[in-house]
C-alpha positions in Angstrom: 153.0 115.5 -30.2 150.7 115.0 -33.6 151.3 114.2 -37.0 150.3 117.1 -39.1 153.0 119.2 -40.6 153.0 121.9 -42.9 151.5 122.1 -46.3 148.4 119.0 -45.0 145.0 119.3 -46.2 143.0 118.7 -43.1 139.2 119.1 -42.1 137.9 121.0 -39.2 136.2 119.3 -36.6 135.8 121.5 -34.0 136.0 125.1 -33.7 139.3 126.7 -32.2 139.3 129.2 -29.8 138.7 132.7 -31.1 138.6 130.8 -34.1 136.6 131.5 -37.2 137.0 128.4 -39.4 133.6 126.9 -39.3 132.9 123.5 -39.2 133.5 120.8 -42.3 136.0 123.1 -43.3 138.8 121.7 -45.7 142.1 123.8 -45.6 146.1 123.7 -45.7 148.2 123.7 -42.5 149.8 127.2 -43.1 152.0 127.4 -39.8 153.1 124.6 -37.5 154.5 126.2 -34.1 156.5 124.0 -32.1 154.5 123.3 -28.8 152.2 121.6 -31.5 149.9 124.1 -32.7 149.0 124.4 -36.3 147.4 127.4 -38.1 144.9 126.9 -41.0 144.4 128.9 -43.7 145.6 132.6 -43.8 144.1 133.8 -40.9 146.3 134.5 -37.9 143.4 133.5 -35.6 143.0 129.9 -36.9 144.9 128.5 -34.3 144.5 124.5 -33.8 145.5 122.3 -30.8 148.0 123.2 -28.5 146.7 125.8 -26.1 143.9 126.9 -29.1 141.9 123.8 -28.8 139.5 122.8 -31.7 140.2 119.2 -33.5 141.1 118.5 -37.1 141.9 115.9 -38.9 144.2 115.0 -41.9 142.1 114.6 -45.4 143.7 112.0 -47.2 144.7 112.8 -50.8 145.5 110.7 -53.9 148.8 111.4 -55.2 149.1 113.4 -57.7 152.0 111.2 -60.6 153.5 113.4 -63.8 152.7 111.0 -66.2 148.9 109.8 -67.2 147.7 106.1 -66.1 148.6 103.6 -68.5 146.0 102.9 -71.1 144.9 99.3 -69.5 145.5 100.5 -66.2 142.1 98.6 -64.9 143.1 95.6 -66.5 147.0 95.6 -65.8 145.3 95.9 -61.8 142.7 92.7 -62.7 145.7 90.6 -64.2 147.8 91.6 -61.4 144.4 90.2 -59.1 144.7 87.0 -60.8 142.4 87.4 -63.8 143.3 85.6 -67.0 143.8 88.1 -70.2 143.3 87.8 -73.4 144.5 89.8 -76.5 142.6 91.1 -80.0 144.4 89.4 -82.6 143.9 91.8 -85.7 145.1 89.6 -88.2 143.1 86.5 -86.9 140.1 88.8 -85.9 139.9 86.4 -82.5 140.6 86.4 -79.1 144.0 84.7 -77.8 144.6 83.7 -74.4 147.8 85.2 -72.8 149.8 84.3 -70.1 152.0 87.7 -69.8 150.6 90.5 -71.5 153.0 93.3 -73.1 150.6 95.5 -72.2 150.7 97.5 -75.7 149.3 100.7 -75.6 147.9 100.1 -79.7 146.6 96.6 -78.6 142.9 95.4 -77.4 142.7 93.4 -74.0 140.1 91.8 -72.0 139.5 89.7 -68.8 138.8 86.5 -70.2 135.0 86.1 -70.1 133.3 83.7 -68.0 132.0 80.7 -70.4 130.5 78.5 -68.0 127.2 81.2 -68.0 125.5 81.7 -71.4 124.2 85.5 -72.2 120.3 84.3 -72.1 120.1 86.7 -75.5 122.0 84.0 -76.8 119.7 81.0 -75.9 116.6 83.2 -77.3 118.3 84.3 -80.5 119.1 80.1 -81.0 115.6 79.2 -80.1 114.3 81.9 -82.8 116.8 80.2 -85.4 115.6 77.0 -84.6 111.9 78.4 -85.1 113.0 79.6 -88.4 114.5 76.5 -89.5 111.3 74.6 -88.8 109.3 77.1 -91.2 112.0 77.3 -94.0 112.0 73.3 -93.7 107.9 73.4 -94.4 108.0 76.0 -97.1 110.4 73.5 -98.7 108.6 70.7 -98.1 105.2 72.2 -99.5 106.8 73.7 -102.5 108.8 70.0 -103.3 112.4 71.1 -102.8 113.0 69.0 -100.0 
């Protein structure tokens, strides 16, 4: 016996004897016969399995939920997988570590950045700043301000 049920979404892998549903078609099971044969779509000649032959497979579909996903859904999943989370403090304007986030939709959260690696753009800016500080010191020395 097969696991196909009325309303299942299926893909045709092999055309049924006398059927007119092309291979690759995705449609819905509209009737299940007691002998295990199933009808796909609206045509009465599109029987699969049982004596009709043909092959079909279930098409996995994502569940449809009545509510929209949480605004922090991806972060919640990362937190559940072990990521450290930070919350942005509006009064301090800083990112703070939080062990058990409240997941307030009106609060900004992020995965705590890895501080072991330095952004190469920041290193370049620091080098430029050092060069500018040297130039400013030289100019001040030349005009006698130091």
